[in-house]
N, C-alpha and C positions, 0 to 999 in steps of 0.2 A: 504494500500500500504506500501511498505517497507520504512523504515526511510530514508535510503540513500544507495549509492552504497556499502559502507563499510558493511552495514548490510546484504546486499545480498551476498557479498563475505564471510562474516562470516557464513551464513547459508550453503553456498556451501562447505566451509571448514569443517563444522560439519559433513556433509554427507560423504565427502571423508575420513575424519579422522576416522569416525566410520567404514567405509569399511576396512581401513587399520588396525584399531583396532581389527576388526574381524579376520583378517589375523594373527595379533600378538597373539591373544588369542589362535589361532590354533597352532602357533609356540611354545607357552609355553607348549602345549601338545605334542610337538615333531613333529609337522606337518608343511610342507612348510618352514622348517628351512633354513634361509639364502639364499633363492632363489627367492625372490619376483621379482627382476629385471629380472632374467633369464626367469621366467615364463611370465612376461609381454612381453619380447622380442619374445618368442615363439609364443604367441598369436597374436602379431602385425604382425609377419612374415606370419602366417597362414592366417590372414584376408587379407593382401595385396595379398598373393598368390591366394586367392579365388576371390576377386573382379575383378582382371584384366582379368579374363577369359571371362567376359561378352563382352567387346569390342573386345578382341582378337579372340574369336570364330566367331564373326561377320565378321572378316577380312579373316580368313583362311578356315572356313567351316568344314564340317565333314571329307573331304578328307585330308585337312591340319591337322586337329585334330589327325587323325590316324598317319600321318607322325611325328607329334610332340611327340606322345606317344611312337612310335618306338624309336626315338632318345633318349628320357630321360630314357626309360627302359634299353637300352644297356649302356648308360652313367652311370647310377646308379650302374650297375654291376661292371664296370671297376673302378669307383670311390671308391667302397667298397674295391676292391683289392689293390688300391694305397694309400688310405687315412684313412680308418676306423680303429680304435683301437690304432694306433700308437700315435696320439695326446693325447688321454686319458692316455696312459701309460706315455708319457712324462710329462704331467701335474702332475701326481702322483710323478714321480721321481724328477722333478724340485722342487716341494713343499718340498719333504723330504730333498734334498740337500741344499735348501735355509734355512731350519730350522736348519740344522747342520752347516751352514755357509761354505758348500763345494762349493765355487763359481767356481772354476776351473772345477769340475765335472759337475756342472750345465750347464755351457756354452759348455762343451764338449758334453754333452748329447743333447743339442740343435742342435749343428752342425751335429752330427751323424744322428739324426732324420731327419733334413732338407735334408741332402744329400741322405739319404735312400729313403725318400718319393719323392724327385725330380726324382731320378733314376727310381723308380717304375712308377711314373706318366708319365715320358717320354717313358718308355717301352710300357705302355698300350696305349698311344697316337699313337705310331708307329703301334701297332697292329691294332687299330681301323682304321687308315688311309689305311694300306695295305690290310686288309681283310674286308673292308666295304661291297664290293659286295657279298662276301661269306656269311657274316652275314645277309645281306638283303635277300639273296636267302633262308636262313634257316627260315626267318620270313614269307615271302609271297610266295615263290616258283615261279612257272612260270604261275600262274593263271592270266588271263587278266581281265580287267574290273575295275581296281582300280589303286593304285599307282604302279609304276614300280620298278624294282630292282635298276635302276639308281637313281630314286627319293629317295628311302630309303637310299642308299649308300651316297648320297650327304648330307643329314641331319646328318647322323652318323659322317661324316668327319667334318662337321661344328661344332658340339658340342664337338668333341674330343679335341680341343684346350684348353678347360677348364682344362683338366688333367695336363697341364703344370703349370697353375697358382694356382689351388686349393691346391696342396701340400705345397706351400709357405704359403698360408693363414692358412691351418690347423695347420702347425707347429708353427707359431707365436701365434695362438689361444691357443695351448697347453702350450706354454711357458708363456704367460700372465696369463692363468688360474692357472698355478703352482705358480705364484706370487699373486694369489687371486684377480686379476683384472677381476672379473666376469662381471662387468657392461660394460667394454670395449668390451668384447667378445659379449655380448648381443647387444650392439649398432652396432657393426660391422655386425652382422647377419641382423639387420634391414636395414642397409645401402646396404648390398649385395642384399637383396630382392627388395628394392625400385629401385635401379639402374638397376637391371636385368629387372624388370617389365617395367620400363620406356623405356629401350632399346628395349624390345620385342614389345611393343605397337607402338612406333614411327618407329622403323626399319621395322616392318612388314607392317605398313600402307604405308610408303614411297615406299617400294618394290612392294606392290600390287596395290595401288591406284595411285601413281605418275608415277612409271616406268612400271607398268603392267607386272612385272616379273611373270614367271610361279610359281605355288603354291609351288613347291619343293624349289626354290630359296627363296621365301618369308619365308617359315618355316626355311630354313637354316640360314637366317638372324636372325630370332627370337631366335633360339636355341643358337646362338653365344652370346646371352645376358648372358648366364651362365658364360662365360669367362669375359665379361665386368664387371658384378656384383662382381665376385670374386676379380678382380683386384682392383676395387674401395674399397672394404672392406680391402684388404691387405694394400693399401696405407694409409688408415685411421689408422690402427694398427701400421704401421711402424712410422708414424708421432707421434702418442701418445707414442710409446716406446722411440723414440729419444728425446722427450721432458722430459723424466724421466730417463736419462742416469745414474744419480747418484744411482738409485735403482738397476740397472742392471750392475754388475761388469764384463764387457765383456773382460777386460784385466787382470783378476785375475790370480795369480800364484798358482801352485799346492802346497798344504800344506803337512806337514808330515802325518797328519791324513788321507789324500786322497791317500796315496801311493799305496794302493791296488785297487784303482779305475782306472784301465787301460782302454784304448779304447775298448779292447776285452770284459772286464767284463761289461762295461756300455752297449755295443751293445747287449750282451747276455741277460742282464736284460731287456732291451727295448723289445727285441723279445719275451721273455718268458711272459712278462707282457701284451703285446699287442695281442699276438696270439689268446687267447680265444675270445677277442672282435672282431678281424678280422673274425674269423671263424663264430661266431654267426651272425654278420652283413651280412656276405656273404650268409649264408643260408637263412636269412630273405629276402635278395634282389633277390635271384634266384627263390623265390616263384612266383614273377611276370614274371620272365623269362620263366617259364613253360607255362604260358598263352600266352606269345608272340610267342613261337615256336610251340604251338599246336592248338590254337583257330582257326586261319585262315584255316589251312590245314584240320582240322576236320569239321568245318562248311561248307566249300566249297565241301567237300566230301559228306556231307549230303544234298547238293542241294542249299545252300545259295550262293548268289552272293558274289564276292569278296568285293564289296562296302559295303554290309550289314555285312559281316564278319569283315571287318576293323572297321566299326562303332561300332559293339558290343565289339570288343577288346578295342577300344579307351574309351568306357564307363567304362569297367572293369578296365583297367590299368591306366587311366589318369583322364578323366572328371568326373567320379563318385567320385573318391577319392578327387578331388578338393572341391566338395560340402561337402563331409564327414569330411573335415577339421573343419567344424562348430562344429562337435562333438569331434573330435580327438584333436583339439587345446588345450582344457582344460586339457584333459588327459595327453598330452605330457608335459605340464607345471607342472601338478600334479606329474607325475612320476619323472621328473627332480628334483623337490623339495623334494620328498619323499626319494629318494635313499640315499643321504648323511646322513639323520637322522637315517635311518635304519642301515646303516653302523656303525655309532657311537654307537648305542645301542647294536648291535651285538658284536662289538669289546669289549665293556665293559662287555659282558656276561649277559646283561639285557634282558632275553628272554621274560619276561612279556611285556616290552615296545615294543619289536619287534612284538609280537603278536598284541598289541594294534594298532600299526601303520599299519600293514598289513591289519587288519580288517577295520580300518578307511578308508584306501585307497580303499579297495574292496567295501565298502558301498557307498563312495562318487562317485566312477566311475559309479556304477549302478544308483545312485540317479540322477546324471547329464545326463548320456547317454540315459537312457531309455525314458524319456519324449522327448528329442531332436530327437531320432530316430523315435518315434511315430509321432511327429510333421512333420518330413521330409517325412515320409510315406504318411501322409494325404495330404501334400502339394507337393507331387512329381510333379504333372502337372504344377502348377504355378512356382515352383522353377526351374525345368528343363527348362521350356519355357523362364524364365527370363534370364537364363545363355546361353542357346544354341538354343533357338527357339523351337517351338512345333514339336515334333517327337514322334509318338506313340511307336516305337521300343525303343528309348532311355528312355522314361518314364517307360515302362514296365520293362526294365532291372534295372533301377535305384530304383524302388520300392522295389525290393528284395535286391539290393546292399546296401541300407542304413543300413540293419541289420548287415552287416559285421562290422560296427563301434563298436558294442557291443562286438562281439566275438574277434575282433582285440585288443580291450582295455584290456580285461582280459588275452588274450594271451601275450601281451606285459608286463603287470604287472607280470605275472607268470615268464616269462623269466628273466626280470630285477631283480626281488626279488631273484631268484636263484643265479644270479651272485653276488648280494650284500651279500648273506649268504655264499658265497664261494663255492657254489655247481655248478660250471661251467660245470662239467661233466653231471650233471642232465639236464641242459639247452641244452647242445650240443646233448645229447642222444635223448631227446624228439624232438628237432628240426630236427635231422637227420631222425627220424621215420616219422615225419610229412611231410618233404620234399619228402621222398621216396614214401609215399602214394600219395602225390600231383602229382608227376611225373607219377606214374603208373595208377592213377585213373582219371586224368583230362579228357582224351579222352573218356573213358568208361562212365563217368558221363554225358558228352555232348550227347553221343549216347543214353544213357538211357532216358534223358529228351526228345529227339526226338522221341524215341520209345513210350513213354507214352503220346505223343501229346502236350507237352509244348515246349516253346522256348529253343533250345539247348544251347543258351547263358547263361541260368540259371545254367548250370552244374558247371562251375568253381566257381561261387559264393557260391552255396550250399556246394560244397566240401570245400571251404575255411572256411566257417562258422563251419562246422563239425570238421575240423582239428584244427582250432583255439581253440574251446572249448575242444577238445580231449587233445591237448597239455597242456592247462591250468589245466584240470582235473587231468592228470597224475602227473604234478608238484605239485599241491595242495595235492593230495593223498600221495605222497612221503613225502612232508613237514609235513603232519599230522602224518604219521606212523613212520617216521625215525627221523625227526628233531624236534618233539614235538611242532609244530605250530598248533594252534587251531583256527577254524573259527566259533565256536559255538556262540560267541557274535554277529555275523553278521546275524544269522538266522532271528531274529525278525525284525530288520531294513530292511532286504532284502524283506521279505514277505510284510511288510507295503509299501515299495516302489513299488513293483509289483502291489499291490492292488490299490493304488492311481493312478498309471499310467494307469491301466485298466479303472478306473472311468473317468479319463481324456479322454482316447480314446473313450469311449462310449459317453461322452459328445460332443466330436468333430464329431462323427458319427451322432448324433442328429442334431448338427448345420449344417451338410452337407445337411440334408433334406431340410433345408430352404435356405441355401446359398451354393450351389454346387460349387466345384472347378475343376471338371473334364471336363468343357466345354472350348472351345477355346474363348479367349477374348483378350483384349488389355493388354500390359505390366503394365500399370498404374492400371488397375483393378486387375491384379494378385498381384501386390504389396499391394494393399488395402486388398485383400482377405487374403494374407499371414499375414498381420499385425493383422487383425481381429482374425484369428485362433490362432496366437501366443499369443495375449492378453487374449483371452478366456481360452485357454489351460493353459497358464502360471498362471493366477489368480487361477484357480481351483486347479492346482497342488501345488502351493505354499501355498494356504490356507489349503489344506488337510495335506500337509507335516508339516506345523506349528501346526495344530490342533493335529496331532499325535506325536508331539515333535521330529520329525526327524531333523529339523533344529538345535534344541538345542543340540541334541545328537552328530551330525556330525560336526557342525561348532562352537559350544559353544555359540551361540546366536540365538534368534528367532525374529519374527516381533515385539513383545512387547518390547524387548530390544532395537531395532532400533528406535522405536518411542520415547521411554523414553530417549534415548541418544540425540535425536534431540530436544525434547521439554523441557528437564530439564534445558537447557540453557536459558538465558535471553530472554524473549518473544519479538519478533520483533513487534514494534508498528508503528503507523503512524508518 
């Protein structure tokens, strides 16, 4: 037994410190530089956003789930138009002005951005309020048997209020990021997510179970949580900013060096800097908009009921992506951490280091994603049932949908790396091609699936996977041919990753012969089954990865290093 509580604490610290030490080792190689807190914030937010859907879905059901997905899809589009890109531009400009001690220019930039974003947010809020019915009609048409136009319009109006608050939040985030208060922004993200989730769960429960409100009102209350969460995060940042007033010279006077920084020139710079980000994020967001406006109409024309069509759309646009966060959470944090380091190397002209970082990110994404996707595919029945209840239609769609996590990860990495390398036109061009093909082929792909005798709901997913990989391939091809980026060093690790993933997959197929997961059972049994498969698959994968030196190559340490790190310390005795 352990000597005392201090000994136990020491052992715990050794394990934690080694983990952080692994991160630091990677950082010395130029990876995950200065973004550990941000990465942790992303992962926490994703986990919270995933777990709440279990009780929430039990409250609102599939019909409410469809309404919820409609609201957030439309909201995300208008949020992109009002907020995306400008905070990032402001963060960059504020950081530069602060370095040069241009305090007047810095505060002027803040006020310009705040006013601009509030104006845009208010504009799109009014648009959503006035044209809610028309937007609802475009989504579901006049088909009966599911949610009505009035229901969809109600939830759209309820979520639109967030567009008034979010611009304030986004602006102050950009401002504080420019002062390198990254941890405050990460904490605010966590606060926003937790408050939103609590409001969603409590509000929807009271509306549905206490007052017995119709499903549309219940979902309307739930989506209003976006406004409440944003307001809570904004208050937190305002309080923190006001406690550090000495660091923010809000009453600074214009210096001689700043004479050329007029309101017009600052505004022009903000627009030029943010425009590429706005356009890219807008094109990304309207990917899902294509599904929202085509899936219901196409499926109903093929003979599907509106309720089934809405259910398929909700799986594709909302509920499937919630579970895929398990995969994407790490990649989001990884990308967030990677971009600043690549930028630094590229600005310095160190092309070799840029190559190394891009290759490392490529390898790690596949190394992490592939086994997780295989695991989710094998456990589709228990995982889907745990979150949303047993539904054969949902499970069948989700089994294919999980593979979109891989394609999306490489698609995102390709787009982000192009921006970092200053090749915005390349990113915009490939995104435009991809979106055009998505808009033109979404309906034909659904009809093709129906023609060959498979679920037409597979069509948008298959098309997304193809277009994600196509976009990534075009960008990588141009990077190799035109910008001298090489991915040759990734060939061997990628092949090894695929091989050990296949071995893990075969092992799980053998396990399924003895312990099947495709039968209906209790939630507890599904949890136990998932744990069993995760442990068996994880042990096999990690052992093989360690044996093939993949851990050492990608992360700078392996299992032997971990054990040596733990046991080289003073042995704990009785």
